[in-house]
N, C-alpha and C positions, 0 to 999 in steps of 0.2 A: 323912785326911779331907780336907785340902786339895788333895792329888793326884786324888782322886775328883771333887771339884768343878770343879777344873780340865779334868779329860777330860769330864765332863758339858757344861760351857762348850764346850770345843773341838768336841764332838759335835754341838751346836746350831748353832754356826757352820757347820761344814761341811755340815750339812743345809739350811741357809738359802742358802750359796752355791750347793750344789748344785741347789737349787730355781731359783735365778736363772738357771744356766747353762742349764736344761731348757728354760725360757721362753724365754731369748735364742735356742736352737736351734731353736724353734718359730717365732719372728719369721723366723728364716732359711730355714728348709724351706718356709715358706709365702709366701715371696718370689716374685713373679711379674713378668717384664717384656714388655710388648707394643708393637709398631710398629715403626718403620723411620726412616732418614733424611729420606725424603720427606714423612714425616706426622706425625713427630714419637715422641715414647714415654711411655708411661704405665708407672709402677712402683707396685706394691701388695704389701700384705703384711697379714696380721692376727695379732693376739695376744691369748689370752685370760689374763686377770690375775686371779688367784685374791684372793677376800676383799677386796675393795675396793669403793667406790662411785665412780657417775659423777663427783660434784665431786670427790672426792679424786684420782681417775686423770686427770680434766682438769687440776686446779690443778699436779699433777706434769709432765704433759706440756708445759703452758703456760709454767711455770719454764724447762724444759729448752730449749725453743724460745728464749727470750729469751736465755739463756746462749749458745746457737748463733748469735746475732744475726739471727734470723727477726723479720719484723715479723708482727704478731697483726692481722690485718685484721678476724676474727670470733671471739667466744669465746661461745656460748649453751649453757648447763647444762640448760636445758629440752629443746633440741632435740639436745643430745649432739654438740655440732659446734664443731670449732676449724678456722678457714681462715687461714693464714699465707703470708707470699710471702718472696720473696729476690729481688733484682733479678740478672739477668745482663747485663753491659756488655761484649757481643761487639760485632760490626759494629753491629746494632740492640740496643739497650738494650730488653730484656725483662723483664718480671715473672713468676716462675714459681711457681705455685700448689701448696701441699700442703692436704690436706686428712685430717682426722683425726676419724674419727666414734667415738663411745661408746655401748655399748648394754647394757643389762644382762641379764644371764644368770644367774638366781638371786643368789648373792651375789657372783658375778664380774661383771667387765665384760670386754666383747670391744670390743677397738680394732682400728679398719680404718683403714689409712693408703694413700693416693695421692698421688703426685707426678707432675705433667705437664709434658713438655718439648714445647715447640712446635717445628715442622721447623727446622732449623739449628741447632739448639742440643743439644749433645752433654755427655754425664759419663759417668763411670765407674759402672756398676750395681754392683759392689762397695760403692763409697763409697756410695751410695743406701740398700743394704741395712744398712750400718753405721750409717749415720744412723737407719733406721727403728727398727733394735734398741736404740739408744741412747735414742730415745724411749720404745719399750717398757719398756726396764731402769728408767727414771725412774718410770712408772707401777707397776711391781714393788714399787719401795721404799716 
């Protein structure tokens, strides 16, 4: 009987982990980068988070942003929008904006993320993709 319960629990854990990885892959596959060194870059992705609400998803993403030391500039559940910034201290100090939008899709929530870099500021697109997916993973939990 104990072996059967452990097997069922292990199966549930594996299904849960597989669902999280499937959604994380959606975040990665939807990732888009546009722009160039002369005009700057915009990074975008979106993620459908199953069986949650906008307030729950927003709260989880906000907490992750704070853990990652972003500054929350705007948090509005009614509009479904978080605007956060981080400071880049290169030759010129610049504030870099991240926007995360949330919209209801039945019992699910669609996250849309956008990070903008002005001309002269560079980053690794894989790093941005990882950060986006970390935020999406926070909303999935």
